[in-house]
N, CA, C and O atoms as a Tinker XYZ file with bonds, in Angstrom:
   332  protein
     1  N    -44.645000  108.036000  181.721000    73     2
     2  CA   -45.163000  106.999000  182.425000    64     1     3
     3  C    -45.955000  106.929000  183.802000    63     2     4     5
     4  O    -45.131000  107.495000  184.520000    81     3
     5  N    -46.950000  106.625000  184.589000    73     3     6
     6  CA   -47.297000  107.262000  185.786000    64     5     7
     7  C    -45.972000  106.939000  186.610000    63     6     8     9
     8  O    -45.133000  106.068000  186.383000    81     7
     9  N    -46.024000  107.966000  187.717000    73     7    10
    10  CA   -44.876000  107.651000  188.750000    64     9    11
    11  C    -44.985000  106.309000  189.703000    63    10    12    13
    12  O    -44.091000  105.894000  190.441000    81    11
    13  N    -45.982000  105.866000  189.559000    73    11    14
    14  CA   -46.155000  104.701000  190.553000    64    13    15
    15  C    -45.191000  103.433000  189.743000    63    14    16    17
    16  O    -44.291000  102.705000  190.159000    81    15
    17  N    -45.798000  103.561000  188.525000    73    15    18
    18  CA   -45.008000  102.430000  187.567000    64    17    19
    19  C    -43.195000  102.849000  187.321000    63    18    20    21
    20  O    -42.270000  102.157000  186.895000    81    19
    21  N    -43.240000  104.223000  187.786000    73    19    22
    22  CA   -41.434000  104.504000  187.254000    64    21    23
    23  C    -40.572000  104.065000  188.692000    63    22    24    25
    24  O    -39.429000  103.611000  188.751000    81    23
    25  N    -41.475000  104.346000  189.767000    73    23    26
    26  CA   -41.628000  103.855000  191.109000    64    25    27
    27  C    -40.978000  102.185000  191.343000    63    26    28    29
    28  O    -40.069000  101.746000  192.048000    81    27
    29  N    -41.771000  101.661000  190.547000    73    27    30
    30  CA   -41.516000  100.148000  190.941000    64    29    31
    31  C    -40.274000   99.668000  189.678000    63    30    32    33
    32  O    -39.489000   98.822000  190.106000    81    31
    33  N    -40.072000  100.037000  188.462000    73    31    34
    34  CA   -39.073000   99.826000  187.819000    64    33    35
    35  C    -37.701000  100.326000  188.181000    63    34    36    37
    36  O    -36.656000   99.832000  187.758000    81    35
    37  N    -37.829000  101.705000  189.283000    73    35    38
    38  CA   -36.636000  102.245000  189.628000    64    37    39
    39  C    -35.650000  101.148000  190.536000    63    38    40    41
    40  O    -36.048000  100.575000  191.550000    81    39
    41  N    -34.132000  100.974000  189.875000    73    39    42
    42  CA   -33.425000   99.730000  190.253000    64    41    43
    43  C    -33.122000   98.910000  189.791000    63    42    44    45
    44  O    -31.967000   98.527000  189.980000    81    43
    45  N    -34.317000   97.927000  188.614000    73    43    46
    46  CA   -34.629000   97.077000  188.346000    64    45    47
    47  C    -33.461000   97.179000  186.600000    63    46    48    49
    48  O    -33.567000   98.107000  185.798000    81    47
    49  N    -32.612000   96.156000  186.454000    73    47    50
    50  CA   -32.305000   95.926000  185.489000    64    49    51
    51  C    -33.113000   95.570000  184.487000    63    50    52    53
    52  O    -33.494000   94.411000  184.326000    81    51
    53  N    -33.513000   96.783000  183.556000    73    51    54
    54  CA   -34.184000   96.545000  182.246000    64    53    55
    55  C    -33.622000   97.073000  181.137000    63    54    56    57
    56  O    -32.884000   98.035000  180.926000    81    55
    57  N    -34.324000   95.918000  180.219000    73    55    58
    58  CA   -34.039000   96.311000  178.597000    64    57    59
    59  C    -35.310000   97.118000  178.051000    63    58    60    61
    60  O    -35.407000   98.269000  177.627000    81    59
    61  N    -35.824000   96.556000  178.141000    73    59    62
    62  CA   -37.403000   96.562000  177.409000    64    61    63
    63  C    -38.585000   96.563000  178.351000    63    62    64    65
    64  O    -38.876000   95.616000  179.083000    81    63
    65  N    -39.276000   97.765000  178.265000    73    63    66
    66  CA   -40.492000   97.583000  179.148000    64    65    67
    67  C    -41.690000   97.924000  178.149000    63    66    68    69
    68  O    -41.659000   98.950000  177.470000    81    67
    69  N    -42.926000   96.860000  178.083000    73    67    70
    70  CA   -43.854000   97.341000  177.408000    64    69    71
    71  C    -45.113000   97.885000  177.849000    63    70    72    73
    72  O    -45.660000   96.818000  178.127000    81    71
    73  N    -45.886000   98.680000  178.090000    73    71    74
    74  CA   -46.753000   98.732000  179.185000    64    73    75
    75  C    -47.640000   98.828000  178.090000    63    74    76    77
    76  O    -47.278000   99.503000  177.127000    81    75
    77  N    -49.164000   98.053000  178.066000    73    75    78
    78  CA   -50.458000   98.124000  177.402000    64    77    79
    79  C    -51.531000   98.322000  178.395000    63    78    80    81
    80  O    -51.844000   97.479000  179.236000    81    79
    81  N    -52.005000   99.325000  178.272000    73    79    82
    82  CA   -53.681000   99.676000  178.708000    64    81    83
    83  C    -54.505000   98.968000  178.122000    63    82    84    85
    84  O    -54.688000   99.042000  176.907000    81    83
    85  N    -55.295000   97.963000  179.102000    73    83    86
    86  CA   -56.405000   97.180000  178.638000    64    85    87
    87  C    -57.768000   97.681000  179.675000    63    86    88    89
    88  O    -57.780000   97.924000  180.881000    81    87
    89  N    -58.736000   97.711000  178.776000    73    87    90
    90  CA   -60.542000   98.267000  179.567000    64    89    91
    91  C    -60.715000   96.995000  179.893000    63    90    92    93
    92  O    -59.973000   96.173000  179.357000    81    91
    93  N    -61.442000   96.673000  180.571000    73    91    94
    94  CA   -62.444000   95.499000  180.676000    64    93    95
    95  C    -63.560000   96.432000  180.208000    63    94    96    97
    96  O    -63.817000   97.626000  180.364000    81    95
    97  N    -64.401000   94.874000  179.243000    73    95    98
    98  CA   -65.397000   95.378000  178.120000    64    97    99
    99  C    -66.782000   94.547000  178.738000    63    98   100   101
   100  O    -66.960000   93.331000  178.807000    81    99
   101  N    -67.488000   95.424000  179.066000    73    99   102
   102  CA   -68.247000   94.999000  179.899000    64   101   103
   103  C    -69.149000   93.721000  179.001000    63   102   104   105
   104  O    -69.053000   93.753000  177.774000    81   103
   105  N    -69.947000   92.699000  179.602000    73   103   106
   106  CA   -70.589000   92.082000  178.624000    64   105   107
   107  C    -72.200000   92.045000  179.221000    63   106   108   109
   108  O    -72.667000   92.118000  180.358000    81   107
   109  N    -72.712000   91.916000  178.059000    73   107   110
   110  CA   -73.984000   91.527000  178.319000    64   109   111
   111  C    -74.563000   90.270000  178.825000    63   110   112   113
   112  O    -73.783000   89.318000  178.827000    81   111
   113  N    -75.472000   90.107000  179.150000    73   111   114
   114  CA   -75.921000   88.504000  180.204000    64   113   115
   115  C    -76.089000   87.517000  178.901000    63   114   116   117
   116  O    -75.509000   86.432000  178.933000    81   115
   117  N    -76.702000   87.798000  178.009000    73   115   118
   118  CA   -76.462000   87.017000  176.733000    64   117   119
   119  C    -75.498000   86.185000  176.631000    63   118   120   121
   120  O    -75.529000   84.965000  176.464000    81   119
   121  N    -73.996000   87.421000  176.822000    73   119   122
   122  CA   -72.964000   87.028000  176.024000    64   121   123
   123  C    -71.885000   86.318000  177.377000    63   122   124   125
   124  O    -70.850000   85.676000  177.196000    81   123
   125  N    -72.358000   86.589000  178.371000    73   123   126
   126  CA   -71.443000   86.490000  179.310000    64   125   127
   127  C    -71.535000   85.030000  180.135000    63   126   128   129
   128  O    -72.390000   84.708000  180.960000    81   127
   129  N    -70.447000   84.287000  179.682000    73   127   130
   130  CA   -69.808000   82.845000  180.096000    64   129   131
   131  C    -69.213000   82.816000  180.946000    63   130   132   133
   132  O    -68.372000   83.714000  180.993000    81   131
   133  N    -69.239000   81.878000  182.065000    73   131   134
   134  CA   -68.412000   81.353000  183.305000    64   133   135
   135  C    -67.216000   80.704000  182.497000    63   134   136   137
   136  O    -67.256000   79.892000  181.573000    81   135
   137  N    -65.971000   81.399000  183.219000    73   135   138
   138  CA   -64.721000   81.016000  182.552000    64   137   139
   139  C    -64.708000   79.261000  182.478000    63   138   140   141
   140  O    -64.196000   78.592000  181.580000    81   139
   141  N    -65.386000   78.778000  183.627000    73   139   142
   142  CA   -65.163000   77.318000  183.676000    64   141   143
   143  C    -66.388000   76.662000  182.793000    63   142   144   145
   144  O    -66.872000   75.559000  183.045000    81   143
   145  N    -66.753000   77.402000  181.865000    73   143   146
   146  CA   -67.868000   76.591000  180.983000    64   145   147
   147  C    -67.099000   75.620000  180.119000    63   146   148   149
   148  O    -65.896000   75.837000  179.971000    81   147
   149  N    -67.691000   74.499000  179.489000    73   147   150
   150  CA   -67.170000   73.698000  179.123000    64   149   151
   151  C    -67.317000   73.522000  177.269000    63   150   152   153
   152  O    -68.466000   73.744000  176.888000    81   151
   153  N    -66.669000   73.289000  176.538000    73   151   154
   154  CA   -66.712000   73.573000  175.511000    64   153   155
   155  C    -67.911000   72.587000  174.786000    63   154   156   157
   156  O    -68.595000   72.742000  173.774000    81   155
   157  N    -67.829000   71.537000  175.769000    73   155   158
   158  CA   -69.169000   70.765000  174.710000    64   157   159
   159  C    -70.522000   71.507000  175.299000    63   158   160   161
   160  O    -71.506000   71.390000  174.569000    81   159
   161  N    -70.675000   72.135000  176.325000    73   159   162
   162  CA   -71.815000   72.906000  176.632000    64   161   163
   163  C    -72.333000   74.372000  175.613000    63   162   164   165
   164  O    -73.495000   74.777000  175.556000    81   163
   165  N    -71.245000   74.937000  174.936000    73   163   166
   166  CA   -71.482000   75.824000  173.720000    64   165   167
   167  C    -72.443000   74.985000  172.244000    63   166   168   169
   168  O    -72.091000   73.932000  171.711000    81   167
   169  N    -73.302000   75.566000  171.976000    73   167   170
   170  CA   -74.308000   74.951000  170.547000    64   169   171
   171  C    -73.858000   76.113000  169.745000    63   170   172   173
   172  O    -73.637000   77.280000  170.066000    81   171
   173  N    -73.769000   75.362000  168.402000    73   171   174
   174  CA   -72.772000   76.498000  167.226000    64   173   175
   175  C    -73.799000   77.596000  166.694000    63   174   176   177
   176  O    -73.459000   78.547000  165.991000    81   175
   177  N    -75.149000   77.330000  167.138000    73   175   178
   178  CA   -76.278000   78.059000  166.337000    64   177   179
   179  C    -76.289000   79.036000  167.659000    63   178   180   181
   180  O    -76.331000   80.241000  167.410000    81   179
   181  N    -76.270000   78.808000  168.456000    73   179   182
   182  CA   -75.858000   80.350000  169.690000    64   181   183
   183  C    -74.533000   80.982000  169.709000    63   182   184   185
   184  O    -74.492000   82.081000  170.263000    81   183
   185  N    -73.339000   80.475000  169.176000    73   183   186
   186  CA   -72.355000   81.304000  169.002000    64   185   187
   187  C    -72.691000   82.004000  167.768000    63   186   188   189
   188  O    -72.640000   83.234000  167.788000    81   187
   189  N    -72.931000   81.571000  167.002000    73   187   190
   190  CA   -73.293000   82.222000  165.525000    64   189   191
   191  C    -73.977000   83.140000  165.556000    63   190   192   193
   192  O    -73.746000   84.222000  165.016000    81   191
   193  N    -75.191000   82.762000  166.376000    73   191   194
   194  CA   -76.515000   84.241000  166.558000    64   193   195
   195  C    -75.517000   85.470000  167.806000    63   194   196   197
   196  O    -75.588000   86.696000  167.888000    81   195
   197  N    -75.001000   84.866000  168.290000    73   195   198
   198  CA   -74.058000   85.939000  169.470000    64   197   199
   199  C    -73.409000   86.886000  168.391000    63   198   200   201
   200  O    -73.800000   87.987000  168.002000    81   199
   201  N    -72.393000   86.208000  168.045000    73   199   202
   202  CA   -71.536000   86.764000  167.228000    64   201   203
   203  C    -71.950000   87.768000  165.808000    63   202   204   205
   204  O    -71.405000   88.749000  165.304000    81   203
   205  N    -73.328000   86.890000  165.433000    73   203   206
   206  CA   -74.130000   88.084000  164.237000    64   205   207
   207  C    -74.494000   89.284000  165.370000    63   206   208   209
   208  O    -74.258000   90.469000  165.134000    81   207
   209  N    -74.958000   88.925000  166.335000    73   207   210
   210  CA   -75.482000   90.600000  166.872000    64   209   211
   211  C    -74.323000   91.145000  167.688000    63   210   212   213
   212  O    -74.763000   91.864000  168.585000    81   211
   213  N    -73.114000   91.066000  167.697000    73   211   214
   214  CA   -71.986000   91.733000  167.936000    64   213   215
   215  C    -71.461000   92.241000  167.135000    63   214   216   217
   216  O    -70.487000   92.958000  167.366000    81   215
   217  N    -71.890000   92.054000  166.047000    73   215   218
   218  CA   -71.127000   92.491000  164.358000    64   217   219
   219  C    -72.213000   93.293000  164.359000    63   218   220   221
   220  O    -72.053000   94.468000  164.689000    81   219
   221  N    -73.762000   92.729000  163.924000    73   219   222
   222  CA   -74.817000   93.680000  163.533000    64   221   223
   223  C    -75.758000   93.718000  164.468000    63   222   224   225
   224  O    -76.662000   92.894000  164.605000    81   223
   225  N    -75.504000   94.945000  165.305000    73   223   226
   226  CA   -76.613000   94.962000  166.587000    64   225   227
   227  C    -78.175000   94.964000  166.019000    63   226   228   229
   228  O    -78.602000   95.517000  165.005000    81   227
   229  N    -78.809000   94.256000  166.892000    73   227   230
   230  CA   -80.653000   94.315000  166.292000    64   229   231
   231  C    -81.365000   93.084000  167.089000    63   230   232   233
   232  O    -81.473000   93.099000  168.315000    81   231
   233  N    -81.903000   91.873000  166.161000    73   231   234
   234  CA   -82.750000   91.083000  167.005000    64   233   235
   235  C    -81.813000   89.497000  166.474000    63   234   236   237
   236  O    -82.576000   88.568000  166.210000    81   235
   237  N    -80.736000   89.277000  166.366000    73   235   238
   238  CA   -79.794000   88.583000  165.404000    64   237   239
   239  C    -79.877000   88.552000  164.291000    63   238   240   241
   240  O    -80.197000   89.514000  163.594000    81   239
   241  N    -79.478000   86.906000  163.708000    73   239   242
   242  CA   -79.772000   86.499000  161.863000    64   241   243
   243  C    -80.544000   86.838000  161.296000    63   242   244   245
   244  O    -81.602000   86.633000  161.891000    81   243
   245  N    -80.707000   87.385000  160.199000    73   243   246
   246  CA   -82.468000   86.915000  159.110000    64   245   247
   247  C    -82.496000   85.478000  159.289000    63   246   248   249
   248  O    -81.442000   84.885000  159.517000    81   247
   249  N    -83.702000   84.802000  159.200000    73   247   250
   250  CA   -84.208000   83.547000  158.996000    64   249   251
   251  C    -83.202000   82.982000  158.210000    63   250   252   253
   252  O    -82.336000   82.233000  158.661000    81   251
   253  N    -83.324000   83.419000  156.731000    73   251   254
   254  CA   -82.715000   82.963000  155.773000    64   253   255
   255  C    -81.474000   82.441000  156.341000    63   254   256   257
   256  O    -81.296000   81.226000  156.429000    81   255
   257  N    -80.305000   83.590000  156.870000    73   255   258
   258  CA   -79.175000   83.336000  156.853000    64   257   259
   259  C    -78.839000   82.045000  157.926000    63   258   260   261
   260  O    -77.984000   81.163000  157.841000    81   259
   261  N    -80.068000   82.359000  159.164000    73   259   262
   262  CA   -79.652000   81.140000  160.219000    64   261   263
   263  C    -80.227000   79.652000  159.341000    63   262   264   265
   264  O    -79.609000   78.663000  159.734000    81   263
   265  N    -80.898000   79.451000  158.642000    73   263   266
   266  CA   -81.352000   78.269000  158.083000    64   265   267
   267  C    -80.405000   77.959000  157.282000    63   266   268   269
   268  O    -80.260000   76.757000  157.062000    81   267
   269  N    -79.416000   78.998000  156.563000    73   267   270
   270  CA   -77.962000   78.007000  155.868000    64   269   271
   271  C    -77.084000   77.981000  157.043000    63   270   272   273
   272  O    -76.146000   77.190000  156.941000    81   271
   273  N    -77.137000   78.483000  157.861000    73   271   274
   274  CA   -76.121000   78.489000  159.011000    64   273   275
   275  C    -76.095000   76.745000  159.573000    63   274   276   277
   276  O    -75.135000   76.098000  159.991000    81   275
   277  N    -77.406000   76.367000  159.406000    73   275   278
   278  CA   -78.209000   75.320000  160.139000    64   277   279
   279  C    -77.875000   74.026000  159.171000    63   278   280   281
   280  O    -77.575000   72.899000  159.565000    81   279
   281  N    -78.010000   74.500000  157.711000    73   279   282
   282  CA   -77.739000   73.736000  156.688000    64   281   283
   283  C    -76.222000   73.369000  156.860000    63   282   284   285
   284  O    -75.901000   72.376000  157.513000    81   283
   285  N    -75.483000   74.019000  156.385000    73   283   286
   286  CA   -73.899000   74.219000  156.664000    64   285   287
   287  C    -73.219000   73.375000  157.894000    63   286   288   289
   288  O    -72.281000   72.582000  157.803000    81   287
   289  N    -73.994000   73.786000  159.149000    73   287   290
   290  CA   -74.045000   72.577000  160.586000    64   289   291
   291  C    -73.726000   71.017000  159.815000    63   290   292   293
   292  O    -72.726000   70.347000  159.559000    81   291
   293  N    -75.011000   70.914000  159.649000    73   291   294
   294  CA   -75.500000   69.174000  159.452000    64   293   295
   295  C    -74.459000   68.889000  158.012000    63   294   296   297
   296  O    -73.775000   67.866000  158.045000    81   295
   297  N    -74.393000   69.488000  157.197000    73   295   298
   298  CA   -73.590000   69.022000  155.721000    64   297   299
   299  C    -71.971000   68.602000  156.713000    63   298   300   301
   300  O    -71.355000   67.555000  156.513000    81   299
   301  N    -71.571000   69.569000  157.654000    73   299   302
   302  CA   -70.057000   69.504000  158.092000    64   301   303
   303  C    -70.237000   68.238000  159.209000    63   302   304   305
   304  O    -69.423000   67.316000  159.252000    81   303
   305  N    -71.089000   68.298000  159.859000    73   303   306
   306  CA   -71.444000   67.232000  161.262000    64   305   307
   307  C    -71.464000   66.092000  160.317000    63   306   308   309
   308  O    -70.662000   65.199000  160.592000    81   307
   309  N    -72.275000   65.901000  159.155000    73   307   310
   310  CA   -72.233000   64.536000  158.151000    64   309   311
   311  C    -71.234000   64.247000  157.614000    63   310   312   313
   312  O    -71.009000   63.042000  157.503000    81   311
   313  N    -70.317000   65.142000  157.110000    73   311   314
   314  CA   -69.023000   64.624000  156.707000    64   313   315
   315  C    -67.928000   64.281000  157.896000    63   314   316   317
   316  O    -67.319000   63.212000  157.892000    81   315
   317  N    -67.799000   64.954000  158.577000    73   315   318
   318  CA   -67.212000   64.495000  160.230000    64   317   319
   319  C    -67.374000   62.942000  160.666000    63   318   320   321
   320  O    -66.568000   62.350000  161.385000    81   319
   321  N    -68.601000   62.357000  160.089000    73   319   322
   322  CA   -69.036000   61.060000  160.338000    64   321   323
   323  C    -68.667000   60.186000  159.392000    63   322   324   325
   324  O    -68.275000   59.020000  159.357000    81   323
   325  N    -68.900000   61.083000  158.604000    73   323   326
   326  CA   -68.027000   59.813000  157.237000    64   325   327
   327  C    -66.884000   59.552000  157.231000    63   326   328   329
   328  O    -66.477000   58.612000  156.547000    81   327
   329  N    -65.674000   60.647000  158.331000    73   327   330
   330  CA   -64.746000   60.193000  157.746000    64   329   331
   331  C    -63.954000   59.294000  158.916000    63   330   332
   332  O    -62.926000   58.679000  158.632000    81   331
């Protein structure tokens, strides 16, 4: 452990200490969102495209996959209105 952490723990009654190093991930402008962003502002098509691009770097999902997602979205929203 780094000396700075050991100094901070010195004299403390500790049973278990767990340290985890976390590195901030750089976000590109397309995926960066304000922490105060409302869920109502999220559009499912944009979230799908961003997640697809993150998993498969490139220009986004193929047109047929985007159409299939849009159709699924329409069907699930229609089912939600019937309930």
